[in-house]
Structures are given as structure tokens and as C-alpha cells.
TORNU-304142 format. One record per residue (C-alpha): residue in three letters; x negated, y, z negated. Coordinates in steps of 0.1 Angstrom, whole numbers, padded with zeros to 4 digits, always signed. Each point is the difference from the previous one (the first is absolute). Example, Ala and Ser with C-alpha at 12.3 -4.5 7.8 and 13.67 -1.06 7.14 Angstrom:
BEGIN
ALA-0123-0045-0078SER-0014+0034+0007
This chain:
BEGIN
MET+0014-0097-0071ASP-0029-0004-0025SER+0003+0010-0037SER-0020+0033+0005LYS+0025+0011+0026GLU+0029-0010-0021ASP-0014+0020-0029VAL-0004+0031+0022LEU+0036-0005+0013ALA+0013-0004-0035SER-0018+0031-0011GLY+0014+0019+0029VAL+0036-0012-0006SER-0003+0009-0037SER-0011+0035+0008LEU+0030+0004+0023LYS+0028-0006-0025LEU+0024+0029-0003ALA+0033+0012-0013ALA+0007+0030+0023ASP-0003-0017+0033LYS-0006-0038-0001TYR-0014-0001+0035ARG-0025+0029-0003SER-0014-0004-0035ILE-0026+0028+0002LEU+0028+0025-0002ASN+0006-0010-0036ASP-0035+0013-0010GLU+0001+0032+0020LYS+0031+0018-0009THR-0017+0020-0027GLY-0034+0002+0017ASN-0017+0027+0020ILE+0009-0014+0034GLN+0009+0026+0026TRP+0031-0013+0018ARG+0009+0010+0035TYR+0036+0008-0009GLY-0006+0013-0035GLY+0004-0031-0021PRO-0001-0039+0001PRO+0023-0015+0026ILE+0032-0019-0008PHE+0007-0031+0021ASP+0034-0010-0014THR+0018+0001+0034VAL-0026-0020+0019ASN-0005-0024-0029LYS+0038-0007+0001LEU-0002-0008+0037PHE-0030-0022-0005GLU+0016-0020-0028GLU+0033-0004+0019GLU-0015-0012+0033ARG-0034-0015-0006THR-0004-0035+0013HIS-0023-0012-0028VAL-0001+0005-0037TRP-0036-0009-0009PRO-0008-0014-0035GLU-0013+0026-0024GLY-0038+0000+0000SER-0002-0019+0033LEU-0025+0010+0027GLU+0029+0010+0022GLU+0015+0023-0025THR-0034+0015-0009VAL-0008+0008+0037GLN+0036+0013+0006ASN-0002+0024-0029ALA-0036+0010+0008ILE+0009+0011+0035LYS+0031+0019-0013SER-0023+0018-0024TRP-0025+0007+0028GLU+0026+0015+0022MET+0014+0021-0029GLU-0034+0015-0006PHE-0006+0010+0036SER+0035+0015+0003HIS+0002+0018-0033LYS-0035+0009-0013ILE-0021+0029+0013HIS-0035-0009-0012LEU-0019-0032+0006GLN-0017+0002-0034ASP+0035-0007-0014PHE+0004-0032+0019LYS-0002-0033-0019THR+0009-0025+0027ILE-0030+0005+0024ASN-0037+0005+0000PRO-0002+0034+0016ASP-0036-0003+0011LYS+0005-0033+0019PHE+0037+0002+0010LYS+0009-0006+0037LEU+0034-0004+0016PHE+0001-0020+0033VAL+0033-0002+0019ASN+0005-0023+0029GLY-0038-0003+0006ARG-0006+0038+0004GLU-0029+0018-0015GLY+0001+0002-0038LEU+0012+0031-0019SER-0017+0011-0032ALA+0018+0008-0032GLU-0003+0037+0008GLU+0014-0004+0035THR+0029-0022-0011LEU+0009+0024-0028LYS-0001+0030+0024LEU+0021-0017+0027GLY+0025-0017-0024SER+0008-0037+0001TYR+0026+0003+0028ASN-0023+0018+0024ALA-0029-0023-0009LEU+0021-0031+0006LEU+0016+0013+0032LYS-0031+0013+0018ASN-0004-0016+0034SER-0020+0003+0032LEU+0029+0001+0025PRO+0001+0030+0025LYS+0021+0028-0015GLU+0027-0005+0026PHE+0006-0035-0014GLN-0001+0008-0036TYR+0034+0000-0018TYR-0017+0015-0031LYS-0030+0023+0002PRO-0019-0001-0033GLU-0025+0027+0011GLU+0029+0024+0003GLU+0013-0008-0035SER-0011+0014-0034PHE+0000-0021-0031GLU+0032+0018-0010SER+0018-0002+0033SER-0007-0037+0003HIS+0014-0008-0034ASP+0030+0022+0005ALA+0009-0018+0032PHE+0001-0034-0016ARG+0016+0012-0032SER+0028+0015+0022ALA+0004-0032+0021LEU-0001-0024-0029PRO+0016+0017-0030ARG+0001-0031-0021GLY-0038-0004+0005PHE-0022-0024+0019ALA-0002-0032-0021TRP-0031-0022+0002GLU-0005-0036-0010ILE-0025-0028+0002LEU+0011-0030+0019ALA-0031-0021-0005VAL-0036+0002-0013TYR-0025-0023+0017SER-0031+0006-0021GLY-0011+0015-0033PRO-0025+0027-0009PRO-0024+0014+0010VAL+0015-0004+0035ILE+0038-0002-0001ALA+0019-0009+0032PHE+0038+0005-0001LYS+0032+0004+0020PHE+0025+0028-0007ARG+0034+0014+0009HIS+0009+0037+0001TRP+0037+0010+0002GLY+0026+0027-0005TYR+0033+0013+0014PHE+0002+0026+0028GLU+0025+0023-0017GLY-0014+0034+0008ASN-0013+0018+0030PHE-0034-0009+0015LYS-0017+0024+0024GLY+0033+0011+0016HIS+0015-0035+0000ALA+0033-0006-0018PRO+0000-0028-0026THR+0015-0034+0008GLY+0004-0012-0036GLU-0019-0032+0010MET-0029-0016-0017VAL-0035+0010+0012GLN-0027-0025-0007PHE-0033-0014+0012LEU-0023-0028-0011GLY-0038+0001-0001LEU-0032-0015-0012GLY-0027+0015-0023VAL-0034-0006-0015LEU-0012+0016-0032LYS-0036+0001-0011VAL-0002+0008-0037ASP-0028+0006-0025GLU-0004-0017-0034SER+0026+0024-0015LEU+0025-0008+0028ARG-0005+0035+0015VAL+0005+0000+0038GLU-0032+0005+0020GLU+0015-0009+0034ILE+0035-0007+0013GLU+0009-0013+0035ILE+0036+0002+0012TYR+0014-0017+0031TYR+0036+0006+0012ASP+0020+0010+0031PRO+0012+0037-0002GLY+0026-0008+0027GLU+0020-0020-0026LEU+0003+0032-0021PHE+0006+0025+0028GLY+0023-0023+0020GLU+0025+0004-0028LEU-0006+0037-0008LEU+0004+0011+0036LYS+0031-0021+0005GLY+0022+0028-0013PRO+0013+0024+0026PRO-0017+0034+0003ILE+0017+0024-0024SER+0004+0026+0028GLU+0020-0025+0021THR+0021-0009-0031LYS+0008+0036-0006THR+0008+0005+0037ILE+0024-0030+0000LEU+0018+0011-0032SER+0004+0036+0012GLY+0009-0009+0036ASP-0027+0025+0012ASN-0026-0013+0024THR-0020+0032+0006ALA-0037-0005-0007GLU-0002+0035-0015LYS+0021-0011-0030GLN-0020-0032-0008SER-0021+0002-0031CYS-0037-0008+0001PRO-0004-0038-0004PHE-0031+0003-0021ILE+0004+0011-0037HIS-0033+0005-0019
């Protein structure tokens, strides 16, 4: 990396120092600001941070490119999940932002914010009868509620490797949590749910994201989430009643 890129990176890292949440530094500057938060106030990530710290496979050196990219993406996801207005975003360039998932057509910042990060990342072109999750039938709120219910300790995220520095940053990541709550009518297994993926970030001179490409296999995620028995079957077994009329609806929105 040349000196100019190192200066940009150092400046970005310096601006991301924080006390409140050491992985999402922009929260430190916004607690007393005029940000409109989706749930009434700044989010608290203590639970998922604990999971991340206990089970991450790498502890990157402070100020390293890997740590910077890891924290930047955590901050990016926080903004899309918890802020209401794009003008309040600090991690992206709203006018240029595009999200590409598994080679599909890119989504603008407005489209991504409206859909929510889960629906944006889980869109697919399979025929409906083969879709195990239908993003077009989910709202922002229902999609987040479904995964919060399934993964009550949160969905931790870490960088496994970074292959190139800014302005085009290629990386490998891991996403994991524990299936300890119901998911779409499936009972929890208590087992780890995880998937690996690759990503490419294109950033501007201020390290704001202009484009992000994500590549992963959704089957890794849903193979674990659908492993739990349908709740209706579980209730039937426990009650000793096999009449269909007494089975609860397997889909909880």
C-alpha cells in the first residue's frame, strides 16, 4: 500500500476510535446528536459483542487493515439496521452506493434501507416453490424479528482475511450465531449456525462505501435454521395429539 493510502487509512482509523462501542465507533459521536433511530435510540451491542469476543477466530492488531475493515462493516450494518434517514449515514456515499449479492442486480442505498439488510442479502431468483425464505413477502421489521428470535445472542461477524487495501478492498468473512429461538415455525436446536463468504468494498477517499459485493451460499445458513423440527409437530408429539386441527401455524411473522 502506498503512503497516500496509508494516510487515508490512518485518518479513517483515527476517526473510528470510541468508548461506547469499540467496534462501531460512530455511535460514540451520535448519542447526543439529532439522529432519528428506528427503535427510539442508539442500539446497544453488548450481547453480540460478547459472543464475538468469545468465539472469534482472529484478534487483529489495533489499527490494522483487517481491524479497520471489520469495524467499518459492523458500522455499515448498524446504520442500515438502526437509522431511518440516509442523510444520517456516515459509512456510505448515498449517491453512489450499490449493494450486489451473489452477482444479482445492484440495490441502491434507498432500496437497501427500505428492504432491510436481511431481505437485501437474502433476495434470490429461485422459483417461489423452492424458496425457503421469501424476502418479497417480508417487511423490514418482520425479517429482523425472525432472525432476532432465532439467534437471541446475535449474529456475530468477523473478518477472516483481507486481500487488498483501499480503494478496492477484497476480504473473506465469517457470520455465526446460535439457533436458540424459533425460526419460521422451526424449533431451535441450540447448535451453531454459520456461513463463510467473500466480499469486495469500493470506498472513496473518506473510506465511505460506494459499492459492496457479497458472495456466499445461503444454503449454509438455512440448512441449519431449518434443521429444527416444525413447532406444530413438536407440540403434537408433546401433547400426544396428532389431529391437524390442533396444530399451530408454522409461520410466525
